[in-house]
C-alpha positions in Angstrom: 51.3 -42.8 52.8 50.0 -39.4 51.8 49.2 -39.0 48.1 49.8 -35.8 46.2 48.8 -34.7 42.7 51.6 -32.6 41.4 51.5 -30.4 38.3 54.4 -29.4 36.0 55.2 -26.2 37.8 56.1 -28.0 41.0 58.8 -30.1 39.3 60.1 -27.1 37.3 60.2 -24.8 40.4 62.0 -27.5 42.4 64.6 -27.7 39.7 65.1 -24.0 39.2 64.7 -23.0 42.9 66.4 -25.6 45.1 65.3 -23.9 48.4 61.6 -23.8 47.5 58.7 -25.8 49.0 58.4 -27.5 45.7 61.9 -28.9 46.2 60.8 -30.1 49.6 57.9 -32.0 48.0 60.1 -33.6 45.5 62.6 -34.6 48.2 59.8 -36.1 50.1 58.9 -38.1 47.0 62.4 -39.3 46.6 62.5 -40.4 50.2 59.2 -42.3 49.7 57.4 -40.2 52.2 54.6 -39.3 49.8 53.1 -41.0 46.7 53.1 -38.7 43.7 50.4 -38.8 41.1 50.7 -37.1 37.7 48.8 -37.4 34.5 50.5 -38.5 31.3 49.9 -35.0 30.0 51.8 -33.5 33.0 54.7 -35.9 32.4 54.8 -34.9 28.7 54.6 -31.2 29.4 57.5 -31.5 31.9 59.7 -33.5 29.6 58.9 -31.1 26.7 59.8 -28.0 28.8 63.0 -29.5 30.1 64.1 -30.5 26.6 63.4 -27.1 25.2 65.0 -25.2 28.0 67.9 -27.4 28.9 68.4 -29.9 26.0 68.1 -33.6 25.3 70.5 -34.7 28.1 68.1 -33.1 30.7 65.1 -34.7 28.9 66.8 -38.1 29.2 67.6 -37.6 32.9 64.1 -36.3 33.7 62.6 -39.5 32.2 65.0 -41.6 34.2 64.1 -39.6 37.3 60.4 -40.1 36.9 60.8 -43.8 36.1 62.8 -44.3 39.3 60.7 -42.3 41.7 59.8 -44.8 44.4 56.1 -44.0 44.5 55.0 -42.4 41.3 51.7 -43.2 39.8 51.1 -41.9 36.2 47.5 -41.9 35.2 46.1 -41.4 31.7 44.8 -38.0 31.2 41.3 -39.2 30.5 41.3 -41.2 33.8 42.8 -38.3 35.9 39.3 -37.0 37.0 38.3 -40.5 38.2 41.6 -41.0 40.0 41.2 -37.7 41.8 37.6 -38.6 42.8 38.8 -41.9 44.2 41.6 -40.3 46.1 39.1 -37.9 47.8 36.9 -40.8 48.7 39.7 -42.7 50.5 
């Protein structure tokens, strides 16, 4: 299964622009076609943005969404560089 490292903007763009390529990538992740890798920092940035722009309910549902994504790997920020190097080596 292909692995992709997604940043905060991909998630935000997918939400705010449903016909975007970012949304296609998120749909692929939902369908289990790709493995998504994000750092803990990216997750916190996404959750913080959604809370500030859309409120606490959206923050809750964003956390729920990420926790239930079929193939999501969250790496600690300090390990992100090593994870990226290992991905390139595979």
